Each structure stands twice: as structure tokens, then as C-alpha cells.
N, C-alpha and C positions, 0 to 999 in steps of 0.2 A: 374548496379545493380548486379554485379557479386556475392557478398557475400549474398545479400538478395535472389538471385535466388538459390544459393547453399543451403541456410537454409530456403527455402520458407515455409516449414511446420511449423517451429518454428515461423517465422514471421507472418504467418496466425493465429497462436495460440495467439500471442500478439494482433493482430487485434480483434480476436473474444472475448478475455477476456476484452479488452478495451471497446468494445461495450456493453458487458454484465454488466460491472461496471456502465456504464451510464444508461442502461435500468433498472437496479435494484436500481437506485437512490442512488448509493454509491458515486456519484460525479455529479457535475453539470457544465454547461457552458464549459469553457476550462480548468477547474481545474483537478488535479490528473495526475498521470503518471504511466506507466507500463513498465517493462523491463523483459528480460529473458536472462540468461547466455547460450551461445552456448556450448553444451556439448563437453568436450575435448579440448576446445579452451579458451584462455584468452580474449574472446570477448563477448560483450553484445549488444543485440538489444534493443533499447529504443524508446519511443514515443518522439515526437517533442514538443517544447514549442509553445504555442498558438494554438495548434490543439485540438479541443474537442475530448474526447475519443469516442464519437459517430461517429467521422469522420476518425478514424485511418485506414489507408490502407498501403499496402506494399510500395507504392510510397512515403509516408511521414514518414516512419520509418528511423532510423539512426542505423548504426553499429559503435561501438567504442571499443577501447581496454581498459584494466583495468586502464590505466593511464588517460583515458578521451580523448584520441586523436580520432577524428572522422575519420573513414576509408571509410565510404560510406554514402552518403547523397543525394539521388536522387532528392529531391525537394529543396535542398539548404536551409533548415530550421535550426534553432538553436536547439540543444538538450534540453530536459527538464531542467528547472532551478534547479531541484532536482537531477541532475546527481550525485553530490557528495554523496548524501544520498544513492542512489542505489549502487554505486561503493563501498562505505564504508561498506555496508552490505555484498556484495559479498566477499570483502577482509576479513571481520571478520568471515564469516560463510561459510565454504566449502560446507555445505549441502544446501545452498540457490541456487536454480536454477531459481527462479523468484521472483520479488519484485513488490508489488502493493502499491502505495501511493495514498490514497483516502480520500474523505471528507464527510463521512456519518454523517447525522445530529445528531442522538442520541448518537453516540460514541463521537462526538465532545462536545455535551452538558455535558457528563460525564467527559470528559477530562478537561473541564473548572472548574470542582470541584476538580481537581488534585487527582482523584482516578481512579482505574481500574474499568472495567465493572463488576458489581456484577454477580456472577454465579447463576442465578435464575432459570436455567433449568438443567435437568439431562444431556442433550446433552452438554451444555456449561461446566458443571462441569467435564465432562469426556474428553472433546476435546479442550477447549479453553486454550491456554498456553500463558498467558500475562506476559510481562515484566513490569518494572517500568514506570510510566508516565514521559514523557520527558517534561521538562520545556519549556515555551513559548519562541520562538525565531522567527525572521523574516523568512518567507518562502524563500527557495532558498539560505539561508545564510550558510556560513561555520560553524557558531555557532550551527545552528540546526543540520546539518549533523554530527558534532562532538559529540553533546550531544546524538543523537540517536545511533551512533556507540558505544559510551561508555555504553549506556543502554543495547545494544545487547550483548556486551562483558561481562557485569555484570550478564546477565541472559541467560546462554547458552542453557537452555531447552525451552526458550520462542521463539515465532515467531510472536506475535501480540503486537504492541506497540502503545499506544495512545500518541499523541503529543498535549500538551495543546493548545487550541484555534486554532488548525490547521488541525488535521485529524488523520489518522492511517497509519502505515507502517506494512505490513504483507508480510511475505515471506515463501517460501516452496520449496520442490524439483521440483515441476512443477507449471505451471500457474493454472491448475485446482485445485490443493490442496491449493495453496495460496488464490485463489478466494473463495473457500469453507470456509476457515477460516475467510476471510474478511466478507463474508455474515453472517456467524454465529456470529461474533462479533457485527455487527450492529443489527441483529435480537435480540440478547440477550440484547443489550443496550436498544432497544425499549421496550422489555418486562420488563426490570428492571425499566424503567421510568414509565410505566403503573402500575406496581405493587406498586411503591412508591406513585403515585397519588391516587391509590385505598386505600392504607393504610392511607394516609393523610385524605381522605374523611371519612373513618371509624372513625378515631380519632375525627374529627370535629363533626360527627353525634353523637358520644357517649358523646361528651362534655368533 
């Protein structure tokens, strides 16, 4: 664990935000994946396939280069099946220091309508920077990664992307900032849903 020991603080940050994502119900079971770019190096720390984000530890993280070659893998696990998605974002955006791919319920419900999250709060209007919705594709596929990277390249000011029927990809300069935007996206999606239910009820009541 030479590399993970050298970058232990960043690895622990990946563990912490993985567990936060699970605890905040932004993901369930063994879904979702989290990564962080090692500052000043063409290296990435990423979660493993089949490991629930609630159980991420330094011992089951992997370190890989930007070509996807695994350099350190203490537990002998496979890297996340969405590795191409993460690496594609890092290549496309130099300002991306961390990537979270999560499966929050309300954001997915809105993605299924092929629309972005309505900016129904002042906070979302001021902070949430969404790109175009990425069309449905199989999880872990090259097609999904390619479509997401194309969306990222087409919207250089955005850092939150809904993937139809699949989840969200959020990135930022740090794990903390990326997580804050992921949480804001899901909270806003929930408020938008409740607002639309309320409006539907009012229209029904008024006849």
C-alpha cells in the first residue's frame, strides 16, 4: 500500500465521502462509485466494484493511472465498472479533482423524464450548474462513458449531469465540494417533485 500510504489523507477523504453518500441515501446497496485525482500526479484513487460505499476503506481502494492501469490494489478487487466515466471526466476537465457517480431517487425520477432538475429554490438557482441530460445507456458501458464525456465537453460551466434511468455524475475541485453539489441536486429534485405534486393537487381540487 505504498501509494495509498503516501496519499492516505486523500484516500481517507474518499472513504468518508463514500460513506456520507450512502448515509444520505444518495446511493444504495453496492451501487455508485467515488474517485479523487491525486494533486500534481496523473493518478486517481477510486472505489472498487462490488463494494458498497458504506464499506469503503483504505484497504479496498485502488490507485490507477489516467490510462486505467491499476498500480495498487491491496484487496485484489476489480476497479469500479464506471472507471471509464471517471477517467473521461478527468481528461475533459482539468478543474475536476473528484468525481461522484451516485443513484439518488428523485434525481433519477427527473432524469427519466429527460429533463434537468427544476431550479425551485434560491440556493439551486444560484449554485446548481447542470449540463444536458445524458441519454440512457447500459451502466459501465463505453457508450455511457462516451455520452457523458461529450455532455461534459459541451457544457464547460456545468458540473452536475443527470444520466437517464441511471443516476448522476457530479465533479468538483474537491470531494467536499462535489458532494455538496450532489446533495444539493438531490434535495432540489425532491423539492421539485413535492412542488409538482402540490400543484397537481391544487389543480385537481379547483377542478
